[in-house]
C-alpha positions in Angstrom: -64.3 -20.2 62.2 -63.5 -17.2 60.0 -60.7 -17.3 57.6 -58.8 -14.1 57.8 -57.8 -12.8 54.7 -54.2 -10.8 53.9 -55.1 -7.7 52.0 -53.1 -7.3 48.8 -51.0 -4.3 48.3 -51.6 -2.3 45.6 -48.4 -1.9 42.9 -45.3 -3.9 43.5 -42.9 -4.4 46.6 -39.6 -5.2 46.8 -36.7 -4.5 44.5 -38.5 -4.6 41.5 -40.4 -1.6 42.6 -36.9 0.6 43.4 -35.8 -0.2 39.1 -35.9 3.4 37.6 -37.5 3.7 34.1 -35.7 3.2 31.2 -35.7 5.9 28.7 -36.4 4.9 24.9 -33.3 3.8 22.8 -32.7 7.1 20.6 -32.4 6.1 16.7 -29.9 8.0 14.4 -31.0 7.2 10.9 -28.4 9.2 9.2 -25.5 7.4 10.7 -27.0 3.9 10.0 -27.7 5.1 6.1 -24.0 6.2 5.9 -22.6 2.8 7.0 -24.9 1.2 4.7 -23.5 3.4 2.1 -19.6 3.0 3.0 -20.3 -0.8 2.6 -22.0 -1.1 -0.6 -19.0 1.6 -1.6 -16.4 -1.0 -0.5 -18.1 -3.9 -2.0 -18.6 -2.0 -5.6 -14.8 -0.7 -5.3 -13.6 -4.4 -4.6 -15.8 -6.0 -7.7 -14.4 -3.1 -10.1 -11.0 -4.5 -8.9 -11.3 -7.6 -9.5 -13.2 -7.5 -12.8 -10.5 -4.6 -14.0 -7.6 -7.1 -13.0 -9.0 -9.4 -15.6 -8.5 -7.1 -18.6 -5.5 -7.7 -20.5 -3.8 -5.1 -22.4 -0.7 -5.9 -24.9 1.9 -3.1 -24.0 5.6 -2.8 -25.0 8.4 -3.9 -22.7 11.9 -2.7 -23.0 14.4 -5.3 -23.0 17.9 -3.5 -23.4 18.8 0.0 -22.4 18.3 2.6 -24.5 20.0 5.6 -23.8 18.7 9.3 -24.4 18.9 10.1 -27.5 19.3 6.6 -28.9 16.8 5.2 -31.6 14.4 2.2 -30.4 15.0 -0.9 -32.4 13.1 -4.1 -32.7 15.6 -5.5 -30.8 15.2 -3.4 -27.8 11.3 -3.9 -27.4 8.8 -6.8 -27.0 4.9 -7.5 -26.5 3.7 -8.1 -23.3 0.2 -8.8 -21.7 -0.5 -6.7 -19.0 -3.7 -6.0 -16.6 -5.2 -2.6 -17.2 -4.3 0.0 -14.7 -5.4 2.8 -16.3 -2.1 3.9 -17.0 -1.4 5.1 -20.6 1.3 2.3 -21.7 2.1 2.3 -25.5 -0.1 -0.5 -27.2 1.8 -3.1 -29.2 -0.1 -1.9 -32.0 2.0 1.3 -31.8 5.6 -0.3 -32.2 5.9 0.8 -35.5 5.7 4.4 -34.6 7.8 3.5 -31.8 10.7 2.1 -34.1 11.0 5.4 -35.7 11.3 7.4 -32.3 14.4 8.0 -30.0 14.5 8.1 -26.1 13.8 11.0 -24.5 15.3 9.7 -21.2 17.4 6.7 -20.8 15.3 3.6 -20.5 16.2 0.5 -18.7 15.5 -3.0 -19.2 12.1 -4.0 -18.1 10.5 -0.8 -18.4 6.9 -0.8 -19.8 7.1 2.1 -22.0 5.1 5.5 -21.8 4.4 8.0 -24.0 6.8 10.4 -22.3 9.9 8.3 -22.7 9.9 8.8 -26.6 10.3 11.7 -28.7 10.3 12.2 -32.5 13.5 13.8 -32.9 16.7 13.4 -31.1 18.0 16.2 -29.2 21.2 15.0 -28.9 21.5 14.2 -33.1 20.0 17.8 -33.5 21.9 20.9 -34.8 25.2 21.8 -33.8 26.0 18.1 -32.8 28.6 15.7 -34.2 29.3 11.8 -33.9 32.7 11.3 -33.4 34.6 7.9 -33.1 37.2 7.6 -30.5 39.9 4.4 -30.5 40.7 4.1 -27.2 43.8 2.3 -25.5 43.9 0.2 -22.2 43.4 2.7 -19.3 41.9 5.4 -21.7 38.3 4.4 -20.7 36.4 2.6 -17.7 35.6 -0.8 -18.4 31.7 -1.7 -18.8 30.7 1.6 -20.8 27.7 1.0 -22.9 25.2 2.7 -25.0 23.4 5.5 -23.3 26.0 6.4 -20.8 27.4 9.8 -20.2 31.0 10.9 -19.9 33.4 13.2 -20.2 36.2 13.7 -22.9 39.6 14.8 -21.4 42.4 15.6 -23.1 45.4 13.6 -21.7 49.1 15.6 -23.1 51.9 13.1 -23.6 54.5 12.6 -21.0 56.9 14.7 -22.5 54.3 17.6 -22.6 53.9 20.4 -20.0 50.5 21.0 -20.9 47.9 20.2 -18.2 44.6 17.6 -18.8 41.8 19.6 -19.9 38.2 18.5 -20.1 36.7 18.9 -23.7 33.6 17.9 -23.2 31.5 17.9 -20.0 28.9 15.4 -20.9 28.9 13.7 -24.1 26.5 10.8 -24.5 27.7 7.2 -25.6 26.0 6.6 -29.0 28.0 3.3 -29.8 30.5 0.8 -28.3 32.3 -1.3 -30.3 33.9 -4.7 -29.7 37.5 -4.4 -27.5 40.8 -4.4 -29.4 42.6 -7.5 -30.2 45.3 -5.8 -28.4 43.6 -5.5 -25.3 42.3 -1.7 -25.9 38.9 -0.4 -25.0 37.9 -0.5 -28.6 36.3 2.3 -30.7 33.3 4.2 -29.0 31.2 6.4 -30.7 30.4 10.2 -28.9 28.1 12.7 -29.5 29.7 15.8 -28.7 29.2 19.9 -29.8 30.1 20.2 -33.2 32.3 23.4 -32.0 35.0 21.0 -30.2 35.0 18.0 -32.2 37.8 19.2 -34.6 39.9 19.7 -31.4 38.9 16.1 -29.9 39.5 14.4 -33.3 42.5 15.9 -33.5 43.9 15.1 -30.0 42.2 11.4 -30.6 44.4 10.7 -33.6 47.7 11.1 -31.7 46.2 8.9 -28.7 45.4 11.8 -26.6 42.4 11.4 -25.5 40.4 9.6 -22.2 36.8 9.3 -21.0 35.5 9.1 -17.7 32.1 8.0 -17.1 29.7 9.6 -15.1 27.4 7.4 -13.5 24.5 9.7 -12.2 24.3 11.6 -15.5 21.6 10.1 -18.0 
């Protein structure tokens, strides 16, 4: 008896024979290199920030408000240790120079001092300026005035006078504030005004016809 043999078909048959050929995956070496650089750059930046945060420098912090034109004093500054962020803060080693300088702008408590905040000479105390003391009664000055504030100096005529109130100094710098008087007055404050109006202000102040109004937005 002869055994019949089925012929073997050449090639594949069935679903496998219907698969489309897959093209080779395209490689993009430039994008891969860019991704590697970005990863390395981020890691380097993070490392630098961590290392720099550990670097401490000695700086000067203002503890009391110093008004524009006011001198820095030993009581108004202190030493602090801060992270080196690259900002040009004034070093504590320069404190002697700071104590011989004046505030170029009003510097608030807690501010870290930079070179731009100080000046060798006070523009407020320069030529053409005068310091004048005002003994004020209750109602002639707002409460809470302090060094560095800006005020208007106003002539307030007596009740029997027919004159109107007049602003004698538009923006005078409060240089010093004394203790309130025992009788409840606002005490003596020292202001810096133009020397051209200082005699007139002094004359009205001696007769109690001067009042000051604070300018909160002016520094």
